[in-house]
C-alpha positions in Angstrom: 109.5 108.5 118.0 106.5 106.7 118.8 104.6 105.4 116.1 100.5 105.3 116.5 97.8 102.6 115.8 95.0 101.1 115.6 94.7 97.5 115.4 91.8 95.5 116.4 91.6 93.8 119.7 90.9 90.1 120.3 87.0 90.6 120.3 85.4 88.7 116.9 84.2 91.3 114.6 80.5 91.1 114.9 78.0 93.2 113.2 78.7 97.0 113.5 82.3 97.5 115.2 81.7 98.6 118.8 83.9 100.7 120.9 85.9 97.2 121.9 86.7 96.1 118.7 89.5 98.5 118.1 93.3 98.9 120.6 95.0 102.2 119.7 98.4 101.1 119.9 102.2 103.1 120.5 105.7 101.9 119.9 109.1 103.4 118.0 108.6 104.4 113.9 110.1 101.1 112.0 113.3 101.6 110.3 113.6 100.3 106.9 115.9 97.7 106.2 117.4 97.4 102.4 114.4 97.2 100.2 112.3 99.1 102.2 110.9 103.0 102.8 109.2 104.4 105.5 106.8 106.1 105.0 104.2 109.3 107.0 100.6 109.0 105.9 98.6 111.9 105.1 95.5 110.0 104.2 93.6 107.3 104.9 90.7 105.6 103.0 87.5 104.2 105.0 86.3 102.2 102.6 83.1 99.4 103.0 85.1 96.4 101.8 87.5 97.1 105.4 84.3 95.4 107.5 85.3 92.3 105.6 89.4 92.4 106.2 88.5 93.4 110.3 85.7 90.1 110.8 88.4 87.6 108.3 91.2 89.3 110.3 93.0 88.8 107.4 96.9 90.7 107.9 99.5 89.7 110.2 97.8 89.7 114.0 98.0 92.7 116.4 99.1 94.8 112.7 97.6 98.2 111.6 93.7 98.1 110.0 94.2 97.4 107.1 93.5 100.8 104.8 94.1 103.0 101.5 96.1 105.7 102.1 98.0 108.6 100.7 101.7 108.7 102.3 104.8 110.1 101.5 108.7 109.3 102.1 110.8 109.9 104.5 113.2 107.7 104.7 114.2 104.9 101.7 116.3 101.8 101.5 114.0 101.0 98.4 114.6 101.7 94.5 112.6 104.6 92.7 111.5 106.3 95.9 113.2 108.9 97.5 112.7 110.7 100.5 109.5 113.6 99.7 108.0 111.2 97.2 104.1 110.5 98.4 102.7 107.4 96.9 100.1 105.7 97.4 99.7 102.8 99.9 98.1 100.5 102.4 99.6 102.4 105.8 96.4 101.6 106.8 95.6 102.8 110.0 99.0 103.6 111.4 100.9 107.2 110.9 104.4 105.8 110.0 104.4 102.1 108.6 107.3 100.3 106.3 106.7 99.4 102.4 108.9 97.4 100.3 110.4 94.0 100.6 109.4 91.9 103.6 106.4 94.2 104.2 102.6 92.4 104.3 100.2 93.9 101.7 97.2 92.3 99.9 98.8 91.2 96.4 96.8 93.6 94.1 98.7 96.6 96.4 101.5 97.9 94.8 102.6 100.7 96.2 102.6 102.8 93.3 104.3 106.8 93.1 101.9 110.1 92.1 102.7 113.0 91.3 100.8 116.2 93.2 101.5 118.7 89.8 98.0 116.6 88.5 95.9 117.0 91.4 95.4 117.1 94.6 96.9 113.9 96.0 94.3 113.0 98.5 92.1 112.5 95.0 94.3 108.6 95.3 91.9 107.6 98.1 88.3 109.7 96.6 87.2 109.9 93.5 90.2 109.3 91.5 90.9 105.7 93.8 88.4 102.4 94.4 85.5 104.2 94.6 85.0 106.7 92.4 86.4 103.9 89.9 83.5 102.1 91.3 81.4 105.0 90.6 83.0 105.1 87.2 82.2 101.8 86.1 78.6 101.8 87.2 77.5 104.5 85.8 79.8 104.6 82.6 80.5 101.0 82.3 77.7 99.4 83.5 74.4 102.0 83.5 74.7 104.0 80.6 71.9 106.4 81.9 70.1 108.2 78.6 68.5 112.3 79.4 65.3 110.4 79.4 65.9 108.3 82.6 65.9 109.2 86.4 68.8 108.0 88.1 68.8 106.8 91.8 72.3 106.7 93.9 72.4 104.1 97.3 74.8 105.8 99.9 76.2 103.4 100.0 78.2 104.6 96.4 80.6 106.4 98.6 82.8 109.0 97.6 82.6 107.9 93.9 79.9 110.2 93.1 78.1 108.4 90.4 75.0 111.3 91.3 77.8 113.8 89.8 77.9 111.3 86.7 74.4 110.3 86.7 73.5 114.3 86.7 75.1 115.4 83.8 74.8 112.6 81.8 70.4 111.6 82.7 70.0 114.9 82.0 70.3 116.2 85.4 67.8 113.9 87.1 69.4 111.5 89.7 67.4 111.2 92.8 69.6 110.1 96.0 68.2 107.0 98.3 70.7 107.0 101.9 69.0 103.9 103.6 71.0 102.4 106.9 71.5 98.6 107.2 
């Protein structure tokens, strides 16, 4: 079985990514060692911070481009994870990836099991993921709009939907500002 993934080309990443910024590669699906699990990517979150990872070339060379993902465990030799489990992790832009001992990931991104009975697993990379948490913190903890205020939400706010929160909090008066750099 083959694994396809996107990695960065040797070209430096400056400005907006171009067609030659990425390379599609193919290799054998990895086999989990002791303390690891093989996962299949289901959802990939393409978040604004990833451009920093690409410009700084954070992570191992020729590895899949970094991204938070929702994946399903295919094979496990890792305590606490069994085939069929859904996990929120950092597979990146790849179909299959390992997680666990010896697998690079940002220190703060510990794989965690998802319970599909609590909601759609896709929400882990959307409204309940980084973007949703950012929108929630921005509206609830920082802005705290009152019913008499108007809230303007930039398109840069992403998939966390702060516009919906603002509409409920600011008596239905929320505007959108769409701009491109």
